[in-house]
N, C-alpha and C positions, 0 to 999 in steps of 0.2 A: 504493500500500500504506500509506504513512504517513497519507494523507488518511483512509483507512478506519479505521485505528487511532485517529486523533484523533477521528473521529465516534463510534466506539464508546465512547471515554472520555467524550465529552460526553454521550452518552445515559445512561451510568451515573450521571453527576453530577446528572441531572435527577430521579432517583428517590430517595425517602426511604429511609434505612437502617432506620427503624422508624416506626410510626404516631405515636409521640410527637413526631416532628419535623414532623408535619403531612401531609396527603394530597398526592398527586401534583398539582403545579401550584399548591399553596397552602401553602407552608411557614409555620410559626408564628414563626420567628426574626424576620422583618421586622416582624411585628406587635408583638413585645415590645420591639424596640429603640426604639420611640417613647417608651417610659416614661423611660429614662435620658436620652435626648436632650432631651425636653421639660423634664424636671425640672432638668437641669444648665444648660440655656440660661436658664431662668427664674431659677435661683439666681444666675447671673451678673448678670442684670438687677437682682435684689434687692440684690446686692452694691454695684453702682454707685449704686442709689437710696439705699442706707443712708449714703452719703457726701455726699448732697445734701440730704435732708430734715432738719428740726430734731429730730424724734423717731424715730431709726432703729431702735429696738428691735424693732418688729414685723417689719421687713424682715430684720434680722440673724437673728432666730429662724426666720423663714420660709425663709430661704436655707439654714440648717442642716438643717431638716427636708427640704427638697427634695434636698439632697445625699444624705442618708440614703436617701430613697426611690429616688433614682437609682442608688445602689450596689446596693440590693436588686433593682431592675429589671434592672440590667446583669448581675448574676449569673444571673438567670433566663434572660435573652436569650443569655448566653454558653453556658449549658448546651444550649439548643436549637441554637445556632450550631455548637457542637462536633459535634452529630449530623450536621448538614449537611456539616461539614468531613470527616467520615469517609466521605461519599459520593464525594468527589473523588479520582480516581486519583492516586497518588503519581507523582513524576517529571514532572509537567506544569506548565505555566505557571500554570494555575488553582490548583493545589495550593500553589505557592510564594506566589502572591498571597494566597490564603486564610490561609497561615501568618503573613504579615506583618500582614494584617487582624486576625487573632485576637490577635497579640502586642501590637499597638497598643491594642486594646480592653482587654486585661487590664492594660496599663500605665496607661491612663486610669482604670480602675476602682480600681486600687491608689492612684493619686494622689488620687482623691476620698475614698477611705477615710481616708487620712492627713489630708486637708483637713478632714474631718468631726471627727476627733479633735482636730486643732489648734483648731478653732473651739469645740468643746465645752468645752475646758479654759481657753480664753482669754476668751471673751465671755459669761461668766455675768452680767456687769453690763448686758447688752443694749445695749452701745454700738455704734458703727458698725463695719463690717467693716474690718479692717486691710489694709494694702497687701500683706502677704505672702500671706494666703489668697486675696485677690482676684486677684493675679498668678498664683497657682497654678491657680485656676479658669480664668482666661483662657487660660493655656498648655494646660491640659487640653482645653478646647473646641477649640483649634486642632488638637491631635493627633487629637481625635475627628473633626474635619472631614476630615482626611487619611485616617483609617480608613474613614469613610463613603464617600469617593471610591473606595477599593479595593473596598468592599462593592458599590457600584454597578457597578464593572467586572466583578466576579464574576457578577452577575445579568444585566446588559445586554450585556456583551461576550462572556463565556464561557458564559452561559446556565445557571449552576448553580442547580438546583431550579426552573428555568423550564420550562414545558411545551413540547413540540416544536411545530414550525410547523403540523403537521396539526391538532393540538389547538387551537392558537391560531386557525386558520382557521374552526373550528366556531363561534366567536363572531361570525362575520361572514356565514356562508352559511346559517345556520339548521339545519344538520344536527345530529343528536343527538351529545352528547359521550360519547366512549368513551375510557377510559384505555388507553394503549398497553401492550403486553407489556413487562415489565421485562427489560432485557438481561441476558445472562450476566455473571458477575463479571469485571470488566476486569482484565487482568494484563499488558497490553502495555507494555513499557518504551520502545518506539519512539516513543511520543507525545512524548518529550523533544524531538524534532526538529520537531514540528508544533504550532502554536498551537491550543489547544482552543477551539472555537467552539460556540455554542448552536444553529447551523443543522444540521438533520438531513437536509434535502433541498432541491433546487433546483426552484422552481416557475416556470413561464412564464406570462405573463399570458394 
């Protein structure tokens, strides 16, 4: 009984709550997270570079721009991520993991917003990036990495917004792709006892 409840919960988390979150099997949230990740990692590289080169002004200014771009991208990604969060049944391990994942992402975004304001007020002279903002960026990247690990766990272990195995098999056997029927609204609290998985069926070779 608990296994069936857990599988029903997993099926519910695979479907979008709205078309804005992306179609079945192709959520938009993972596409947008590449913007803040790429911008913030590159800004850290620019920070380090500004303390090495003789004329660091262009790196300092570039890093500030990248942080700002990353904050805007993170807000957009967080909006779509929240829509996926709403698809996860409460009282499950997946929901608790998603809650921590979301909290870490918001913390990192807030830290970078502070970092942007700090740099904007202190580095008008286009000098090298100071130790304080650089360390704040490095710490933020570390937290972002931990959050990314949890995001991977949600997708690859719990199967949140990942198509079921029958749909996945269509990519290998040449059969036409058909979207499965959306399950009824999940309301089982018994899933608290059972890990939520992305597998919906057992197939034999």
